[in-house]
Structures are given as structure tokens and as C-alpha cells.
N, C-alpha and C positions, 0 to 999 in steps of 0.2 A: 554440567548437565548433559553435554552432548558426547562426552567420552564414552566409547563403547555403546554408543546408542545408534539406533537406525532412524534417519531423517529423510522425510520425502518432501520434495518441492514440486508442487503442480504448477505447470507453466514454467518449468525450471530452466528453459533455454533462454529466457527473457533476460532483460538488463539486470533486474533484481536478483534472479536465480543464480546468475553467473557470479555476481558479487558475493552473494550469500554463501555460495559453494566455496569461493575463494577464501573467505574469512573463516568458515567453519574448518576447512582444511588447515588453515594457518594457526588456529588457535586451539583446536580439540583434536582428538583421535577417534573420530567416529567409527562405528563398526560398518556402517553402509551410509551413502548419500544416495537417494533413489531420485533421479530427474525423471519426472513424468510429464510428457508433452506429446503433441501429435505430429510434429514436424520432423521428419527423419533427417533432412538436410541440416537443420539447426543443431539436431543431436549430434550428427557426424562432425560438425564443426566444433561443437563444444567438447567432443571426446578428444580432439587434437590438442587441447589445452589442459583438460582435467581428465587424466586418465589413470589415476591412482587406483590402487587395488581395491579400495573401499567404494569406488563409483560404480553405480548401476544406472543404465539408461533404458527406460521402459516406454515404448510407444503406447499411447493411449490418450483419450479424450475424456474430460471430466463430464462430458455428457453420457458417457457409457458406464452405467452404474455397476454392472457386473465386472467389467475389466477394472475399474477402480477399486472395487472391493477385494479383488485377487491380488492388485499390485500393492494393496496397503497391509497385507498380511505380515505381521511382525514388526510393524512400524511403531516407533515410540513417539515421535514428534512429526507434526505436519505443518508446512507453511503453504497456505493456499494463494498462490500468485497468479494462477491461470485466470485470465478474463479476457472479453472483448472491450478494449480500452478506447478506441478511438471515436470520439464524439460523432463526427460526420458518418463514419461507417455504420454506427449504431442507429443513427436516424434513418438511414436508407435502408437498413437490414434489421428491422426491430425484433423479428421473431428469432433471428439467429443470436441476437444479443441476449435475449430472454433465455434461450436454451443454455447458453454457455454461463451467464452470470447468476441466473436464479436456479435453474434446474441442476446446473453443475455444482452450485453450492449445496443443494439438497443431497446430491450424490456424495460429495465429500463428507458431509456430516453423518449420513447413513453408514458409509464404509468405515468411518472413523469409530463410530460407536460399535459396529459389528466386530471390528478387530481390536477393540479395547485399547485404542491409542491413548497415551497419556495426555498430551495437550495438542491443541490445534490453534494456530493464529492465522487468521484471514486478513489479507491486505484489502483496505478500503480505500477511500478518496475523498477529498474535500468536496468533489462533485456530488457526493451522497447526501450533503446537507441542503435541506430545502431545494431539491433538485428541479432543474428546469429542462434537462435533456434526458433521453432514455438511459444512457450509460449511468448517469448519477442515480436515476430512479431504480434501476436494476441493482445497483451497488447498495442503496438503501435498503432494498428487499433482503439482499444477501446479508447485510449487517444484522437485520432483525432475525434472519433465520439462524445465524451463528450465535447470537445472544440467547435466543429461546431454546437453542439445542441443549443448553445447560440443564434444562427442566426434562429433557428426554433420556437422560442417561441411566436413570435408574441406579441400580447397584455398580454400574461401570465406573471406572475411574476417569474417563474422558472429560476433559474440560476445553471450553471454546472461549475465544477472545478475538477482538479485531484491532487493528491498527490503522489509523486514519492519518494520512499526510498529504502535503501539497506537491506541487511541481517538482520532479526530480531532475537536477541539473545533469544535461547530457544524456538522459535515458532516450531509447529508440523511439523516434517519431516526435520528440519534444521540440520545443522552440529553439533551444541552443543549437543542436546540430542543424537544424533548419536555417538559422541564420548564418552559421558557420559556413554551410554549403553555399549559400547565396553570395557570401562574401568572396569565397574561393572562386566562384564563377565570374566575379567582377562586375556584379550588377550595379546599376546607378542608384537604386533606391532599395530600401528595405520596407516590405509591407508591414504596417502597423494596425491591428484592429481598431484600437481607440487609444488615444493619447493619455487617458486618465487610467487605464487598466493597471491593476496590480495582481501579484500572486504571491502565495507562500513559496519559499524557496528552501530546498534540503538537497544535500549531496547524496548519492547512492550509498556511499559507506555509512553516513549518518542513518540513513533509512534502516540499513541492515543492523547496525549496532542498536538501534531503538528496538527492532523486533527481537533481536537476541536478548536484550535486557528484559522485555516483557514477558518472555517465557518464565523468567524467575519471579516477576513481579505478580503475575495474573493469579487471581482466585478462580476466574471463569466468569464471563458475561460483561467484561469491560470493554469499552472502546477507548483505546489508548490514543492520545493526541499529543505530539511533540511541541514544545514551544520553540518556534523556529522563526527566522526572519522574514520579512516581505521584500519584494522588488517592485519597482515601477517599470512598465514595459518600455517606456522612453529611456530610462537609465540602462536597461539591458541592451538597447540598440546602440547607445552610445559606448558601452562597455566593449561591444564586440566590433563595431563598425564606426568609429568616431568620425571618420570622414565621409560617411555615406548619408546621403540624404533619406528622409523617410517619407512614406506615402500612407495616409489613412485610407484603409480599405473597408472599415466597418466590422462590427461584431458579427462573427459567424453564427449560423443556426445553432441554438443550444448553448450558447457561451454566456457567461457572466461578466460583468465588469469588475467585480471583486469576488473572491471566494471566502466562503465561511467554514470553519471546522467545528466549531462549537456554538450551535444556534441559541438565540436568547430564549427561545422556547423551552429549551432543555437546561437552562441555567440551574434550576432546582435539583437537576441530576449531575451537575458538573462539579468535580473536585480538582483543585489545583495543588500540584506538587511543585517541587523545586524546578524541574525542568520539563514538565509535561502536565497534561490535564487527563483526568479519567472521566468518562461519561459512564454513569451507572446505569444498570438496566432499568427500564421502566416497568418491568413486570416483576412479580414477586416469585422468587424460587422457593417452591412449597416445602422441599426437603432440607433447606439449608437457610442460615441466617447469617449473611456476610455483611460485615461492616466495611465498605469499600474505602472509607476514609484511612484505613491502614492497609498497605499492600502486603503480599506474601513475604516481602523482604523486611517488613517492620517499619518501612518509612510511612510518615503520617502526613496526610494532605488537608486541607481546609476548603470548605464549600465556598464557591465564588459568590458575588453579589448577585441578587435577583436582577435579571434582565442582562447579565453579562454575555457578551457575544465576542467570540474570537474570530475576527474578520481581517482579511489581508489588507483592507483599505484603512483601518484604524489600528492596526498593530503598532505598538509603540517603537518596534525595532525594524527599521528599514536599512537595506544595505546601501552604501554609496557606490557610485560608478567603479571606483577602484576595489571596493570590497567584493563586487560582483566579480570582477576578473580574477581576484585572489581566491573566491569561493570555488571557482572551477579548476583551479590549478591542480589541487590534489588528485583530480579525477583524470587528468590527462596521462 
């Protein structure tokens, strides 16, 4: 799919963008990979690693509709990874979060349709499910915008889908590098928000592979959710600092004890496949009649039971302490 194609990654200098670029360069022969982001230093640093002839680095902000529309000219596929992601920062700077995560999503949609892009996948988060913080709320709005965009394309070929997954092992600003940094400093205690906290767990490469696969699977309008393991925060602390004591500091503003990726209220829209779930659109697409139980590759799924919820606390697959250590190893 990506051979001789033009791919744009918004927010492309982040952890996901770098790994996605590395993977596409390794597996395909793209005509261009466009890294679209607003930080010139991060772009300069990324250019030192990824400087192949097909690489293009565009300074721009997803808030800037005109710049985005120009940058997307001739693009075949877009991965929308740009977002304001830190929960506390979003709580203290709500309008900035709205501008990037909601208005930025609108701009990506409009630019993609204007340029007749083939397919767009937007990255979502488990925090968009029944959100209790502003980051999650803005990403829920973003998801709704991208799903509904399939009703706005008219005769254009552009199709939109979302990918939702949980905590990424080792991504910038996440708990693993935070714990590792504290251990390296020789701290006496690791701060734990709550001893019963759980999270979904996925490696960066697994996230990239899932997005790549869904470009082939998508009809347009789906929210794709991978079937992945959970971890307990106390097991995570033991995995990275078995000799270090822990201290309970309390749940931070806007934080949940457990995360949910497929809510029970949407169980009537959820289809289970072998290694993932698909959440179907809650709205009708007036110019198309899609049976989401069969994806574009011909794989067939089954509706989940009424009331089904994909919850990190009740997930049947938890990683052991040793598995958590092994899980991280390929990313080092």
C-alpha cells in the first residue's frame, strides 16, 4: 500500500511518528514521508537519524488550517498523531488543549478532503472512553469528528478511521521512563498513585503495526481497538525497581483507577475479531451501507455480548512481573 505513496504524519517527531517512520522505511518504498510538526529542534534531531531522499520535514501546526491544506497537497495517506496529550497540562490549559485536539482535528479532516487524500487514521486513546479529564474529552470529540467525516466526503475517495489503544511502553512522558529515571537517580521510594491501579499495555512497535494493518482493514468510520494485556501498577514497580520501596501518593486530577477501551454502553456497536475489536459508527452513513462485521480484508468478526466492556481491571490477560520486563526489552 505504501510503496510509491506519499505519507504524512502529523506530530511526526513524537515517539509514535519516529517508530512509524522507521517501520515504513524498513518495509516499504514510499515516494515521500512528510513529517508535519511545529518544533524545529525536534525536527532537526529527527533529521539526523532519518535523512533518506524520501524524507520531508514541514514546520506547521495542526491549528493552522491554511498551512495544513498546503502541506497535504499530493498526500495519499495521513496518520494524525499530533495532540496535546499530558493530562495535567490539559487540565491547567484547557483552551490550548481544545485548539489542538478538536480544532486541529477539524483542520486535518478539511485538508484531507480538499486534497482528496485516500485514507486517514487518527490516533485515539483509552482516555476518550467515558472521559473524566479534558484530554480524554477532547479526544472523544476528535473521534466523533473523524467518524462523522465519512459523511462529508461526497464524491471524494477520502475515508477516515480511528485507532484507540492504551499506555505505550517507554513513550515520551509515560510511567516507564519516569520510573527508570527515578531508579537511575537512586531514590529510596517510587511514588504510586494507587495500589490497585491497572492499565492496558502495548509496545510502540505493536501500536505502529496495528495502525499499518488497519489501513488495509478499514472501510471508513471504524474505531479499531487492539486486544492487548493489562498490567498492575504494583507489578510494574516491582519489575523495574524490585529493591525499592513504594509510597502511595494518591490519584492525580483527571486520572482513573482503571481504563476502558470499549464501554458497555457501546456494546451493541462492538464487533470482536481474532486480535482486535471494532467499534462501529453510531450514526448512519447515508450514501453507503457497510457491514462492519466483515472488514476490507475479508476477515469476519462477531458482535460481543450485550453489556460487554473492555476494561483494564477485568481484562483476562495480565502480564506477570517477568513478562513486564520482557515486554519492554524489544524497545530498548
